[in-house]
Backbone as JSON, one array per atom type, in Angstrom:
{
  "sequence": "MCGEEFDPRRAVRSQWRKLAESYTEFRKSPNRYNELIEVPAMRGLLGDVAGLDVLDAGCGTGAQTRYCARNGANVVGVDISHRLLVEARKLAAEEGFDIDYVEGDIEDLGMFRSERFDAVVSSVVLAFHLEKVFTEFNRVLRPGARLHLSDLHPMFHCGRGEVRDGRQSLVVSGYFDRTVRSVASPFGKVQGGEDVIFYWQHHPLHDYFDALAASGFVVERYLEPQPSRDDGSVKAERANSYPVFFLIKARKERGV",
  "N": [[0.92, -1.26, 0.0], [2.11, 1.1, 0.5], [2.02, 3.93, 1.59], [0.16, 5.23, 0.06], [-3.28, 6.28, -0.42], [-5.51, 3.71, 0.22], [-7.2, 2.0, -2.22], [-9.9, 0.1, -2.62], [-11.26, -1.09, -4.79], [-9.58, -0.73, -6.95], [-7.45, -2.32, -5.97], [-8.6, -4.84, -5.93], [-9.05, -5.31, -8.68], [-6.4, -5.24, -9.61], [-5.15, -7.33, -8.16], [-6.46, -9.57, -9.0], [-5.9, -9.68, -11.71], [-3.22, -10.42, -11.5], [-3.28, -12.81, -10.17], [-4.84, -14.6, -11.55], [-3.84, -16.72, -13.18], [-2.66, -18.49, -11.23], [-4.77, -19.06, -9.67], [-6.5, -20.43, -11.45], [-5.09, -22.77, -11.8], [-5.07, -23.68, -9.16], [-7.87, -24.26, -8.85], [-8.07, -26.61, -10.1], [-6.73, -28.33, -8.67], [-6.54, -31.21, -6.4], [-8.37, -32.19, -3.34], [-9.33, -29.8, -2.07], [-10.5, -27.43, 0.19], [-12.78, -26.17, -0.84], [-14.14, -28.07, -2.69], [-14.56, -30.07, -0.97], [-16.27, -28.98, 0.94], [-17.66, -26.39, 0.52], [-18.7, -26.35, -2.13], [-20.53, -28.63, -2.47], [-22.29, -27.92, -0.38], [-23.29, -25.49, -1.25], [-24.62, -26.28, -3.62], [-26.57, -27.86, -2.62], [-28.06, -25.89, -1.27], [-28.91, -24.23, -3.27], [-30.87, -25.89, -4.68], [-33.51, -26.78, -6.81], [-32.94, -25.5, -9.95], [-33.97, -25.42, -12.5], [-35.05, -23.84, -15.32], [-34.83, -21.32, -14.25], [-33.74, -17.87, -14.27], [-30.58, -17.11, -13.74], [-27.91, -15.46, -11.93], [-24.48, -15.71, -11.69], [-22.46, -14.32, -9.57], [-19.37, -13.13, -9.59], [-18.02, -15.16, -10.87], [-15.74, -16.58, -11.45], [-13.86, -19.27, -12.79], [-16.16, -20.44, -13.71], [-17.46, -22.68, -12.45], [-19.99, -22.85, -10.98], [-21.72, -21.71, -12.88], [-21.71, -23.6, -14.84], [-22.69, -25.79, -13.55], [-25.23, -24.82, -13.0], [-26.33, -24.47, -15.56], [-26.18, -27.01, -16.57], [-28.25, -28.05, -15.03], [-30.56, -26.99, -16.04], [-30.94, -24.22, -15.86], [-31.21, -20.75, -17.08], [-28.32, -19.15, -17.45], [-26.07, -16.48, -16.39], [-22.77, -15.39, -16.09], [-20.66, -13.25, -14.24], [-17.65, -11.55, -13.81], [-14.66, -10.0, -12.41], [-12.21, -10.58, -13.55], [-10.64, -10.71, -16.56], [-9.06, -12.84, -17.52], [-9.89, -15.11, -16.11], [-12.47, -15.35, -17.11], [-12.0, -16.04, -19.67], [-11.09, -18.62, -19.33], [-13.41, -19.71, -18.18], [-15.19, -19.62, -20.33], [-13.95, -21.31, -22.11], [-14.12, -23.75, -20.74], [-16.92, -23.98, -20.57], [-17.58, -24.3, -23.26], [-16.37, -26.68, -23.85], [-18.15, -28.4, -22.54], [-20.24, -28.06, -23.97], [-21.97, -25.9, -23.52], [-23.53, -22.8, -24.1], [-22.94, -20.15, -22.51], [-23.46, -17.01, -21.3], [-21.02, -14.79, -20.48], [-19.78, -12.05, -18.69], [-17.64, -9.35, -18.28], [-17.13, -7.61, -15.33], [-17.6, -5.73, -12.34], [-18.71, -6.69, -9.3], [-19.73, -4.83, -7.54], [-21.0, -2.94, -9.1], [-23.4, -3.46, -11.0], [-24.45, -2.51, -13.36], [-24.74, -3.29, -16.06], [-26.76, -4.92, -16.07], [-30.3, -4.92, -16.18], [-32.72, -3.8, -13.81], [-34.44, -6.17, -11.76], [-33.94, -8.41, -13.13], [-33.27, -11.13, -12.79], [-34.04, -14.48, -11.37], [-32.55, -15.7, -9.41], [-29.56, -15.21, -7.5], [-26.32, -16.38, -7.34], [-23.44, -16.5, -5.31], [-20.3, -17.27, -4.69], [-17.9, -17.33, -2.39], [-16.54, -14.71, -2.85], [-16.63, -12.19, -1.87], [-15.18, -9.14, -0.71], [-14.85, -6.54, 0.23], [-17.09, -4.12, 0.24], [-19.8, -4.78, 1.7], [-22.61, -3.98, 1.94], [-22.89, -2.41, -0.41], [-22.54, -4.26, -2.42], [-24.53, -6.2, -1.82], [-26.82, -4.46, -2.12], [-26.74, -4.12, -4.92], [-27.14, -6.79, -5.72], [-29.82, -6.99, -4.72], [-31.07, -5.26, -6.35], [-30.97, -6.37, -9.03], [-32.47, -8.65, -8.72], [-35.71, -10.21, -8.98], [-38.83, -9.47, -7.28], [-39.15, -11.28, -4.31], [-37.31, -13.19, -5.07], [-34.24, -15.15, -4.67], [-31.17, -14.93, -3.0], [-28.09, -16.68, -2.97], [-25.48, -17.23, -0.96], [-21.97, -17.63, -0.22], [-19.09, -17.67, 1.98], [-15.79, -17.52, 3.06], [-15.55, -18.47, 6.57], [-15.5, -15.9, 9.04], [-14.21, -16.5, 11.38], [-12.46, -18.42, 10.64], [-10.98, -16.87, 8.9], [-9.54, -15.24, 10.67], [-8.07, -16.9, 12.23], [-5.59, -19.12, 13.57], [-4.35, -22.29, 12.89], [-3.95, -25.02, 14.95], [-2.6, -27.92, 16.68], [-4.09, -29.29, 19.47], [-4.13, -31.13, 22.42], [-4.12, -33.33, 20.81], [-6.09, -32.82, 18.87], [-7.32, -31.05, 16.08], [-7.32, -27.62, 16.15], [-8.46, -24.23, 16.48], [-7.03, -21.13, 16.93], [-8.2, -18.08, 17.72], [-7.97, -14.63, 17.07], [-8.35, -11.1, 17.09], [-10.99, -10.85, 16.05], [-12.96, -8.94, 16.02], [-11.86, -6.86, 14.64], [-11.91, -4.76, 12.02], [-10.07, -4.3, 9.97], [-8.27, -3.79, 6.9], [-6.93, -6.67, 5.56], [-4.22, -8.93, 4.54], [-2.68, -11.35, 2.48], [0.06, -13.37, 1.19], [0.27, -14.61, -2.06], [-2.12, -16.48, -2.19], [-3.05, -18.68, -3.66], [-0.88, -20.15, -4.31], [2.44, -19.93, -5.75], [2.91, -17.39, -8.24], [3.4, -17.31, -11.78], [6.85, -17.04, -12.62], [7.49, -16.9, -10.05], [7.13, -14.71, -8.27], [5.69, -13.07, -5.37], [2.33, -12.22, -4.88], [0.23, -9.9, -3.46], [-2.72, -10.45, -1.7], [-5.63, -8.73, -0.85], [-8.18, -8.09, 1.46], [-11.21, -7.1, 3.34], [-11.72, -7.64, 6.69], [-14.57, -8.93, 8.18], [-16.69, -9.2, 10.94], [-19.15, -11.81, 11.57], [-21.74, -10.88, 11.98], [-21.88, -8.53, 10.55], [-22.45, -9.23, 7.96], [-25.08, -10.08, 8.12], [-26.34, -7.7, 8.95], [-25.79, -5.99, 6.82], [-27.22, -7.42, 4.81], [-29.87, -7.06, 5.69], [-30.15, -4.24, 5.69], [-30.13, -3.94, 2.96], [-32.44, -4.94, 1.95], [-33.08, -7.69, 2.25], [-34.29, -10.7, 3.58], [-33.17, -13.2, 5.66], [-33.28, -16.59, 5.14], [-31.97, -19.14, 5.52], [-29.24, -20.26, 7.26], [-26.0, -21.68, 7.19], [-23.42, -23.62, 8.45], [-21.36, -25.48, 7.14], [-20.29, -28.88, 7.37], [-17.69, -31.16, 6.34], [-18.45, -32.91, 3.34], [-17.8, -35.45, 3.02], [-15.77, -37.85, 4.77], [-12.62, -37.99, 4.13], [-10.36, -38.73, 5.38], [-8.43, -36.76, 5.44], [-6.34, -34.04, 6.62], [-7.47, -31.63, 6.2], [-10.23, -32.42, 6.23], [-10.43, -33.15, 8.9], [-9.81, -30.86, 10.26], [-12.08, -29.34, 9.38], [-14.14, -30.58, 10.58], [-13.85, -29.87, 13.07], [-13.91, -27.05, 13.44], [-15.55, -24.17, 11.96], [-15.21, -23.56, 8.36], [-16.32, -22.43, 6.13], [-19.26, -20.36, 5.6], [-22.76, -20.26, 4.78], [-25.48, -18.57, 3.32], [-28.94, -18.24, 2.67], [-31.03, -15.95, 1.24], [-33.98, -13.96, 0.96], [-35.44, -11.63, -1.43], [-36.95, -9.04, -0.07], [-37.86, -6.48, -0.29], [-37.36, -3.68, -2.54], [-34.39, -1.44, -2.64]],
  "CA": [[-0.01, 0.02, -0.04], [3.11, 2.13, 0.28], [1.65, 5.19, 1.97], [-0.89, 5.79, -0.71], [-4.61, 5.97, -0.04], [-5.89, 2.37, -0.35], [-8.43, 2.01, -3.17], [-10.24, -1.32, -2.62], [-11.74, -1.54, -6.15], [-8.37, -0.87, -7.72], [-6.71, -3.42, -5.44], [-9.23, -6.1, -6.42], [-8.8, -5.54, -10.07], [-4.95, -5.5, -9.77], [-4.75, -8.58, -7.5], [-6.96, -10.67, -9.74], [-5.08, -9.73, -12.85], [-2.01, -11.1, -11.25], [-3.54, -14.11, -9.45], [-5.7, -15.49, -12.32], [-3.24, -18.09, -13.57], [-2.45, -19.44, -10.1], [-6.14, -19.45, -9.23], [-6.98, -21.38, -12.38], [-4.42, -24.02, -11.46], [-5.65, -23.97, -7.86], [-9.24, -24.85, -8.99], [-7.86, -27.98, -10.74], [-5.99, -29.27, -7.74], [-7.41, -32.06, -5.55], [-8.37, -32.07, -1.85], [-9.43, -28.39, -1.67], [-11.67, -27.05, 1.07], [-13.9, -25.86, -1.68], [-14.77, -29.3, -3.17], [-14.91, -30.96, 0.19], [-17.24, -28.4, 1.93], [-18.49, -25.27, 0.05], [-19.42, -26.7, -3.41], [-21.72, -29.51, -2.24], [-23.3, -27.28, 0.46], [-23.94, -24.5, -2.06], [-25.49, -26.94, -4.53], [-27.79, -28.27, -1.81], [-28.75, -24.7, -0.88], [-29.56, -23.82, -4.54], [-32.05, -26.64, -4.96], [-33.92, -26.93, -8.22], [-32.74, -24.27, -10.71], [-34.51, -25.61, -13.8], [-36.0, -22.7, -15.85], [-34.67, -19.96, -13.64], [-32.71, -16.91, -14.72], [-29.59, -17.17, -12.63], [-26.7, -14.67, -12.09], [-23.38, -16.12, -10.92], [-21.79, -13.12, -9.28], [-18.01, -13.49, -9.19], [-18.1, -16.53, -11.35], [-14.46, -17.14, -11.61], [-13.78, -20.19, -13.9], [-17.5, -20.86, -14.09], [-17.94, -23.93, -11.98], [-21.37, -22.8, -10.72], [-22.53, -21.48, -13.98], [-21.83, -24.87, -15.63], [-23.64, -26.64, -12.78], [-26.63, -24.38, -13.17], [-26.69, -24.8, -16.91], [-26.36, -28.5, -16.59], [-29.51, -28.37, -14.39], [-31.59, -26.43, -16.79], [-31.11, -22.75, -15.69], [-30.61, -19.76, -17.92], [-27.38, -18.54, -16.47], [-25.14, -15.5, -16.76], [-21.71, -15.21, -15.22], [-19.96, -12.08, -14.31], [-16.43, -11.59, -13.01], [-13.84, -8.86, -12.68], [-10.99, -11.0, -14.23], [-10.72, -11.14, -18.07], [-8.37, -14.18, -17.76], [-10.84, -16.12, -15.54], [-13.52, -15.53, -17.95], [-11.41, -16.81, -20.84], [-11.05, -20.1, -18.83], [-14.79, -20.09, -17.98], [-15.73, -19.79, -21.66], [-13.36, -22.53, -22.67], [-14.67, -24.92, -20.08], [-18.25, -24.18, -20.95], [-17.61, -24.73, -24.6], [-16.04, -28.09, -23.77], [-19.24, -29.21, -22.1], [-21.31, -27.8, -24.96], [-22.88, -24.86, -23.06], [-23.34, -21.5, -24.62], [-23.17, -19.33, -21.37], [-23.08, -15.52, -21.37], [-20.01, -14.33, -19.42], [-19.65, -10.65, -18.78], [-16.61, -8.78, -17.44], [-17.61, -6.54, -14.61], [-17.48, -5.63, -10.87], [-20.05, -6.97, -8.56], [-20.24, -3.58, -6.84], [-21.67, -2.19, -10.02], [-23.94, -4.41, -12.01], [-25.3, -1.68, -14.22], [-24.94, -3.88, -17.29], [-28.09, -5.68, -16.09], [-31.48, -4.1, -15.87], [-33.4, -4.16, -12.53], [-35.38, -7.27, -11.64], [-33.6, -9.34, -14.33], [-32.9, -12.52, -12.38], [-34.76, -15.22, -10.36], [-31.65, -16.12, -8.37], [-28.15, -14.91, -7.55], [-25.35, -17.24, -6.54], [-22.11, -15.83, -5.24], [-19.47, -18.29, -3.89], [-16.63, -17.0, -1.85], [-15.99, -13.7, -3.67], [-16.79, -10.91, -1.2], [-13.85, -8.72, -0.13], [-14.88, -5.17, 0.85], [-18.19, -3.3, 0.64], [-20.85, -5.72, 1.7], [-23.89, -3.38, 1.75], [-22.93, -1.97, -1.69], [-22.74, -5.44, -3.27], [-25.92, -6.67, -1.54], [-27.84, -3.61, -2.77], [-26.81, -4.44, -6.37], [-27.83, -8.07, -5.9], [-31.17, -6.8, -4.61], [-31.68, -4.55, -7.51], [-31.17, -7.19, -10.14], [-33.39, -9.77, -8.43], [-37.12, -10.01, -8.96], [-39.37, -9.54, -5.98], [-39.31, -12.62, -3.78], [-36.23, -14.12, -5.61], [-33.25, -15.62, -3.68], [-29.71, -14.78, -3.0], [-27.38, -17.77, -2.34], [-24.14, -16.63, -0.73], [-21.13, -18.27, 0.66], [-17.81, -16.91, 2.12], [-14.97, -18.08, 4.25], [-16.05, -18.01, 7.9], [-14.63, -14.98, 9.56], [-13.4, -17.17, 12.47], [-11.37, -19.03, 9.87], [-10.11, -15.86, 8.44], [-8.6, -14.63, 11.68], [-7.63, -17.95, 13.09], [-4.41, -19.97, 13.41], [-4.6, -23.66, 13.11], [-2.88, -25.66, 15.93], [-3.05, -29.22, 17.24], [-4.09, -29.22, 21.0], [-4.6, -32.36, 23.0], [-4.35, -34.37, 19.8], [-7.15, -32.52, 18.08], [-7.17, -29.88, 15.18], [-7.92, -26.5, 16.82], [-8.31, -22.84, 15.82], [-6.78, -20.06, 17.93], [-8.77, -16.79, 17.02], [-7.63, -13.33, 17.64], [-8.76, -9.95, 16.29], [-12.21, -11.12, 15.37], [-13.76, -7.75, 15.74], [-11.05, -5.85, 13.99], [-12.37, -4.64, 10.7], [-9.02, -3.68, 9.08], [-7.93, -4.51, 5.68], [-5.86, -7.73, 5.77], [-3.57, -9.29, 3.33], [-1.86, -12.66, 2.5], [0.83, -13.35, 0.0], [0.05, -15.64, -3.03], [-3.08, -17.49, -1.51], [-3.27, -19.93, -4.48], [0.4, -20.65, -4.74], [3.27, -18.94, -6.46], [2.54, -17.07, -9.64], [4.45, -17.47, -12.83], [8.02, -16.25, -12.23], [7.89, -17.07, -8.62], [6.89, -13.54, -7.39], [4.51, -13.1, -4.4], [1.26, -11.28, -5.02], [-0.48, -9.65, -2.15], [-4.24, -10.47, -1.8], [-6.16, -7.84, 0.11], [-9.67, -8.15, 1.86], [-11.52, -6.52, 4.63], [-12.26, -8.6, 7.63], [-15.93, -8.56, 8.76], [-17.4, -10.21, 11.81], [-20.22, -12.45, 10.93], [-22.99, -10.01, 12.06], [-21.81, -7.5, 9.5], [-23.16, -9.8, 6.67], [-26.62, -10.09, 8.38], [-26.74, -6.27, 9.09], [-25.8, -5.6, 5.42], [-28.34, -7.96, 4.07], [-31.15, -6.43, 6.14], [-30.17, -2.91, 5.2], [-30.18, -4.06, 1.49], [-33.77, -5.41, 1.65], [-33.16, -9.11, 2.19], [-34.59, -11.57, 4.76], [-32.49, -14.42, 5.74], [-34.11, -17.8, 5.28], [-31.21, -20.19, 6.06], [-27.86, -20.05, 7.53], [-25.35, -22.9, 7.27], [-21.94, -23.72, 8.75], [-21.39, -26.87, 6.72], [-19.02, -29.75, 7.67], [-17.23, -31.89, 5.08], [-19.5, -33.78, 2.63], [-17.31, -36.85, 3.15], [-14.56, -37.89, 5.57], [-11.71, -38.6, 3.33], [-9.19, -38.95, 6.14], [-7.42, -35.72, 5.21], [-6.16, -33.14, 7.65], [-8.54, -30.56, 5.94], [-11.58, -32.9, 6.7], [-10.34, -33.19, 10.37], [-10.11, -29.43, 10.64], [-13.44, -28.74, 9.08], [-15.12, -31.19, 11.4], [-13.62, -29.3, 14.43], [-14.33, -25.66, 13.43], [-16.16, -23.75, 10.6], [-14.33, -22.99, 7.39], [-17.23, -21.65, 5.35], [-20.73, -20.33, 5.96], [-23.63, -20.07, 3.6], [-26.73, -17.85, 3.56], [-30.0, -18.07, 1.69], [-31.86, -14.78, 1.63], [-35.03, -13.63, -0.05], [-35.53, -10.25, -1.6], [-38.21, -8.64, 0.5], [-38.14, -5.12, -0.83], [-36.21, -2.93, -3.21], [-33.85, -0.37, -1.87]],
  "C": [[0.85, 1.23, -0.01], [2.78, 3.55, 0.56], [0.57, 5.89, 1.18], [-2.31, 5.45, -0.08], [-5.13, 4.7, -0.62], [-7.24, 2.45, -1.05], [-8.87, 0.59, -3.28], [-10.55, -1.88, -4.02], [-10.49, -1.69, -7.11], [-7.52, -2.05, -7.29], [-7.39, -4.77, -5.92], [-8.89, -6.41, -7.87], [-7.26, -5.94, -10.31], [-4.56, -6.96, -9.3], [-5.27, -9.83, -8.43], [-6.37, -10.8, -11.23], [-3.83, -10.53, -12.72], [-2.16, -12.62, -10.79], [-4.37, -15.08, -10.36], [-5.13, -16.81, -12.66], [-3.1, -19.01, -12.36], [-3.72, -19.93, -9.57], [-6.72, -20.47, -10.09], [-6.38, -22.76, -12.06], [-4.83, -24.59, -10.09], [-7.01, -24.75, -7.9], [-9.06, -26.23, -9.51], [-7.25, -28.9, -9.75], [-6.94, -30.04, -6.76], [-7.46, -31.65, -4.12], [-8.39, -30.55, -1.44], [-10.52, -28.34, -0.68], [-12.99, -26.78, 0.26], [-14.76, -27.09, -2.13], [-15.24, -30.15, -1.97], [-16.13, -30.31, 1.04], [-18.23, -27.47, 1.19], [-19.24, -25.73, -1.16], [-20.56, -27.62, -3.23], [-22.73, -28.77, -1.39], [-24.0, -26.16, -0.33], [-24.9, -25.15, -3.11], [-26.72, -27.45, -3.95], [-28.61, -27.05, -1.45], [-29.51, -24.19, -2.12], [-30.75, -24.59, -4.79], [-32.19, -26.63, -6.48], [-33.79, -25.6, -8.86], [-33.34, -24.27, -12.14], [-35.39, -24.44, -14.23], [-35.72, -21.35, -15.25], [-33.61, -19.15, -14.29], [-31.71, -16.71, -13.61], [-28.35, -16.26, -12.89], [-25.68, -15.34, -11.22], [-22.44, -15.0, -10.74], [-20.37, -13.33, -8.76], [-17.76, -14.89, -9.63], [-16.84, -17.24, -11.5], [-14.27, -18.0, -12.94], [-15.04, -20.82, -14.39], [-18.0, -22.16, -13.64], [-19.45, -23.89, -11.63], [-22.19, -22.46, -11.93], [-22.75, -22.72, -14.83], [-22.81, -25.77, -14.9], [-25.06, -26.13, -13.0], [-27.23, -24.67, -14.58], [-26.99, -26.24, -17.09], [-27.67, -28.89, -16.05], [-30.69, -27.59, -14.86], [-31.93, -24.89, -16.55], [-30.59, -21.98, -16.95], [-29.64, -18.99, -17.17], [-26.43, -17.53, -17.11], [-24.1, -15.46, -15.69], [-20.93, -13.86, -15.35], [-18.73, -12.12, -13.28], [-15.52, -10.4, -13.36], [-12.59, -9.17, -13.53], [-11.19, -11.53, -15.64], [-10.15, -12.62, -18.2], [-9.31, -15.23, -17.21], [-11.91, -16.44, -16.5], [-13.14, -16.19, -19.36], [-11.47, -18.27, -20.5], [-12.5, -20.55, -18.73], [-15.4, -20.37, -19.38], [-15.22, -21.15, -22.25], [-13.98, -23.77, -22.0], [-16.12, -25.11, -20.39], [-18.45, -24.73, -22.34], [-17.36, -26.31, -24.62], [-17.1, -28.94, -23.32], [-20.42, -28.9, -22.98], [-22.38, -26.79, -24.47], [-22.49, -23.57, -23.63], [-23.78, -20.47, -23.5], [-22.72, -17.89, -21.64], [-22.19, -15.17, -20.27], [-19.62, -12.78, -19.73], [-18.48, -10.21, -17.81], [-17.1, -7.54, -16.65], [-17.31, -6.74, -13.14], [-18.8, -5.82, -10.22], [-20.65, -5.87, -7.78], [-21.02, -2.76, -7.74], [-22.15, -3.11, -11.1], [-24.87, -3.63, -13.03], [-25.41, -2.22, -15.65], [-26.19, -4.75, -17.29], [-29.17, -4.8, -15.62], [-31.99, -4.67, -14.47], [-34.39, -5.35, -12.67], [-35.18, -8.32, -12.79], [-33.53, -10.83, -13.94], [-33.78, -13.14, -11.26], [-33.82, -15.65, -9.18], [-30.22, -15.53, -8.59], [-27.48, -15.82, -6.68], [-24.05, -16.47, -6.44], [-21.27, -16.57, -4.2], [-18.15, -17.77, -3.65], [-15.89, -15.9, -2.7], [-15.97, -12.32, -2.93], [-15.52, -10.43, -0.51], [-13.99, -7.43, 0.68], [-16.28, -4.76, 1.27], [-19.5, -4.16, 0.57], [-22.22, -5.06, 1.36], [-23.95, -2.94, 0.2], [-23.21, -3.17, -2.69], [-24.09, -6.06, -3.14], [-27.05, -5.86, -2.2], [-27.94, -3.91, -4.3], [-27.44, -5.77, -6.57], [-29.33, -7.89, -5.66], [-31.81, -6.25, -5.8], [-31.91, -5.47, -8.74], [-32.07, -8.44, -9.98], [-34.89, -9.38, -8.48], [-37.72, -10.1, -7.58], [-39.61, -11.07, -5.5], [-38.21, -13.66, -4.15], [-35.15, -14.19, -4.45], [-31.84, -15.22, -4.03], [-29.05, -16.09, -2.34], [-26.0, -17.37, -2.25], [-23.36, -17.52, 0.18], [-19.8, -17.34, 0.79], [-17.03, -17.75, 3.12], [-15.54, -17.54, 5.57], [-15.1, -17.02, 8.47], [-13.78, -15.53, 10.66], [-12.2, -17.75, 11.78], [-10.4, -18.07, 9.22], [-9.06, -15.25, 9.4], [-8.05, -15.55, 12.58], [-6.3, -18.54, 12.75], [-4.55, -21.36, 13.8], [-3.48, -24.19, 14.01], [-3.4, -27.04, 16.25], [-2.93, -29.07, 18.75], [-4.8, -30.48, 21.43], [-4.91, -33.38, 21.93], [-5.44, -33.98, 18.81], [-6.69, -31.15, 17.2], [-8.0, -28.79, 16.01], [-7.7, -25.21, 16.16], [-8.13, -21.82, 16.93], [-7.21, -18.73, 17.19], [-8.31, -15.62, 17.75], [-8.02, -12.19, 16.64], [-10.04, -10.09, 15.54], [-13.06, -9.87, 15.07], [-13.05, -6.59, 15.18], [-11.37, -5.86, 12.48], [-11.31, -4.17, 9.63], [-8.84, -4.47, 7.91], [-6.79, -5.42, 5.95], [-5.34, -8.19, 4.43], [-2.83, -10.72, 3.61], [-1.11, -12.76, 1.17], [0.45, -14.7, -0.75], [-0.82, -16.74, -2.42], [-3.27, -18.77, -2.33], [-1.97, -20.52, -4.96], [1.26, -19.63, -5.57], [2.8, -18.67, -7.84], [3.7, -17.32, -10.55], [5.6, -16.58, -12.62], [8.37, -16.23, -10.8], [7.7, -15.82, -7.66], [5.67, -13.81, -6.42], [3.53, -12.02, -4.89], [0.46, -11.08, -3.88], [-1.96, -9.65, -2.39], [-4.77, -9.74, -0.67], [-7.73, -8.23, 0.33], [-9.88, -7.45, 3.08], [-12.19, -7.44, 5.49], [-13.57, -8.11, 8.13], [-16.38, -9.58, 9.73], [-18.72, -10.66, 11.14], [-21.51, -11.58, 10.92], [-23.0, -8.91, 11.06], [-22.52, -7.92, 8.31], [-24.68, -9.69, 6.93], [-27.05, -8.61, 8.43], [-26.8, -5.69, 7.61], [-26.94, -6.18, 4.64], [-29.68, -7.33, 4.45], [-31.25, -5.07, 5.6], [-30.35, -2.84, 3.55], [-31.59, -4.64, 1.07], [-33.9, -6.88, 1.52], [-33.67, -9.63, 3.48], [-33.94, -12.92, 4.68], [-33.35, -15.59, 5.94], [-33.34, -18.97, 5.82], [-29.86, -19.72, 6.24], [-27.11, -21.37, 7.79], [-23.88, -22.77, 7.66], [-21.63, -25.23, 8.49], [-20.05, -27.6, 7.13], [-18.71, -30.49, 6.35], [-18.39, -32.83, 4.61], [-19.1, -35.25, 2.74], [-16.1, -36.8, 4.1], [-13.52, -38.74, 4.79], [-10.29, -38.91, 4.0], [-8.08, -37.86, 6.17], [-7.36, -34.81, 6.54], [-7.27, -32.01, 7.51], [-9.95, -31.08, 6.45], [-11.58, -32.84, 8.24], [-10.51, -31.76, 10.87], [-11.45, -28.95, 10.6], [-14.5, -29.47, 9.95], [-14.96, -30.75, 12.93], [-14.0, -27.75, 14.45], [-14.75, -25.15, 11.97], [-15.09, -23.18, 9.71], [-15.16, -22.07, 6.56], [-18.51, -21.33, 6.09], [-21.42, -19.9, 4.73], [-24.9, -19.47, 4.03], [-27.65, -17.98, 2.37], [-30.92, -16.93, 2.12], [-32.81, -14.51, 0.56], [-35.19, -12.11, -0.08], [-36.97, -9.94, -1.03], [-38.77, -7.32, -0.01], [-36.96, -4.64, -1.64], [-35.65, -1.79, -2.37], [-33.39, 0.79, -2.79]]
}
């Protein structure tokens, strides 16, 4: 940040431009928390999407868009990373799907008219301005439509894993500190071996609920999922001891 005023939107664009390649490879790797916990939990939360107009907000390489298309939805994906959208289009074409992918920022979904979608799905993409993002989700949803949201659990964000008394444990500190935080190369080293700093703003869990309420949503379900299977891995052992992700299903009650 080097003494300059920190611009979250500029940081997000910059970091994803540099991290796209390592993230693409990360999504192909086995034994990730995502596939073990978040992906099956989100698909259970989504339920039947056949015939629905669905927006995948922060679609990345398009895993959720392809799932929704495979199950009969009319789906659009939006992401801030041009490189990730290239990969998403390639993978969709390989499966025979003609999915509309749009480059854009989920804080400003002006490319979509109001009340355009029956559902929004957003998997582990939130970084900074919760209420601004939720207000945009609310605007593009039809009355009574649902938002399906997941993110890393804020306890996991600010915890340090340890083994205590033979059990995987999480030591948590700074939970209520909403500062901008950073980690180097979260998806592995980028090409050339340089470290890329990934920034996000930490939010206690109740910030999500407050922002959803202020944006016109009513929460219908809240989940802290455990692993979908016990594969004997350390990741599964950890995730059966403390939360890694949380998921929320919320209904648009009113426009804002």
